[in-house]
C-alpha angles and dihedrals in degrees: 000000000000094000117070120218117258118216127197116242131202121229112253137171125014094349093063112103127189112305092232093057094063093052091045091054090057089066096045095092091049092050090047091052091051092050092049092049090050094053097039101039117009102041097049090047091052090048091051092049090050093053092046091051090051091049092049090051091051098047113142139175112291098029116134113227139184120213129213088259092056097254113147117206148153120251110241101171128014112169115200113256094010121126092213130065132186115240129187108219097174135004107299092357114112128172133187113238135184112247093230092063091066111100102175136026109207106206117192117248113255112264116250118236114227 
């Protein structure tokens, strides 16, 4: 009684744009979300994986590494092209580890000249 009925209207005349534009604008938020996710999540993760892969390929004797299990050790032997490396986890305690289990390569900070 006090509320009048509201009826939907179609756009006619000069205001009517191409029919495809309206349907395209429905997908704009979804496309925007995908683009934001790519630049905030996917791209940095790929960059991080690329740098870790490069570090694993360049492992050498004396590098300090952290494994997926949280073990910190010093690389004693890292043959080129081999999937296994020898890591010292305590004095006179060496273990063979698979390269892919290494999550971080801790490189020492460059010494300052004074």
